[in-house]
C-alpha positions as CSV (number, residue, x, y, z in Angstrom):
1,M,0.8,21.8,36.0
2,V,-2.7,20.4,35.7
3,E,-3.6,23.0,33.1
4,G,-0.5,22.2,31.1
5,I,-1.4,18.5,31.1
6,I,-5.0,19.2,30.1
7,Y,-3.8,21.6,27.4
8,R,-1.4,19.0,26.0
9,Y,-4.2,16.4,25.7
10,R,-6.8,18.8,24.4
11,C,-4.5,20.0,21.6
12,G,-2.9,16.6,20.9
13,L,0.6,18.0,21.2
14,A,3.9,16.3,22.0
15,W,5.1,17.0,25.5
16,R,7.9,19.2,24.1
17,D,5.4,21.4,22.3
18,V,3.5,22.5,25.4
19,P,3.7,26.3,25.6
20,A,6.3,27.6,28.1
21,V,3.5,29.5,30.0
22,F,2.7,26.2,31.7
23,G,6.3,25.7,32.8
24,P,9.0,23.4,31.6
25,W,7.6,20.4,29.6
26,Q,9.7,18.0,31.6
27,T,8.1,19.1,34.8
28,I,4.6,18.8,33.3
29,W,5.4,15.3,32.0
30,T,6.8,14.3,35.4
31,W,3.7,15.5,37.3
32,H,1.5,13.6,34.8
33,R,3.5,10.4,35.1
34,R,3.4,10.5,38.9
35,M,-0.3,11.3,39.0
36,A,-1.0,8.5,36.5
37,G,1.2,6.1,38.5
38,D,-0.4,6.7,41.9
39,G,-4.0,6.5,40.6
40,T,-4.8,10.2,41.0
41,W,-6.3,10.5,37.5
42,D,-8.5,7.5,38.0
43,I,-9.9,9.0,41.2
44,V,-10.5,12.3,39.5
45,L,-12.3,10.7,36.6
46,Q,-14.4,8.5,38.9
47,R,-15.5,11.5,41.0
48,L,-16.3,13.6,37.9
49,L,-18.3,10.8,36.4
50,T,-20.2,10.1,39.6
51,E,-21.2,13.8,40.0
52,A,-22.1,14.1,36.3
53,D,-24.2,11.0,36.4
54,A,-26.0,12.1,39.6
55,A,-26.8,15.5,38.0
56,G,-28.0,13.8,34.9
57,L,-25.2,15.3,32.8
58,A,-23.6,12.0,31.7
59,D,-24.8,10.9,28.2
60,W,-22.8,7.6,28.1
61,S,-22.8,7.4,24.3
62,V,-19.5,6.5,22.7
63,S,-18.2,7.6,19.3
64,V,-15.0,6.5,17.7
65,D,-13.4,8.3,14.9
66,Y,-11.8,5.8,12.6
67,M,-9.2,8.4,11.6
68,I,-7.5,8.2,15.0
69,A,-8.0,4.4,15.7
70,R,-5.2,3.2,13.5
71,A,-3.1,0.2,13.8
72,H,0.4,-0.4,12.5
73,Q,0.5,-2.2,9.1
74,H,2.0,-5.2,10.8
75,A,-0.5,-5.3,13.7
76,T,-2.9,-7.6,11.9
77,N,-4.1,-11.0,13.1
78,I,-4.6,-12.4,9.6
79,T,-2.7,-15.6,8.9
80,R,-0.6,-15.3,5.8
81,L,0.9,-18.1,3.7
82,T,4.5,-17.2,3.4
83,G,6.1,-20.4,2.3
84,G,7.2,-21.1,5.9
85,W,7.0,-24.3,7.9
86,V,3.2,-24.6,7.7
87,E,3.3,-24.9,3.9
88,L,6.2,-27.2,3.9
89,H,4.6,-29.5,6.5
90,G,1.4,-29.6,4.6
91,S,3.1,-30.5,1.3
92,A,4.8,-33.5,2.9
93,D,1.8,-35.7,2.2
94,R,1.8,-34.8,-1.5
95,A,5.5,-35.6,-1.8
96,A,5.1,-39.2,-0.7
């Protein structure tokens, strides 16, 4: 199951596309969900990082590829003037 979970993340596949050699995708997904929910993955990551850091193998440099850090087109925090209440409220002084 763990190999199926790792394969899925390494290849960037949908759960349904995990090869059958790892078992049914529903079972792999269920195991992943349980292990994420009970903190197993957090413990594994912490232990691996601790051992890698102690051995001098941890680099701690971060790189972000902008091609995968996308936001939905409506996920912006820019204020837009759309003719709504703000504009109507602001024009009340000019109307008087």
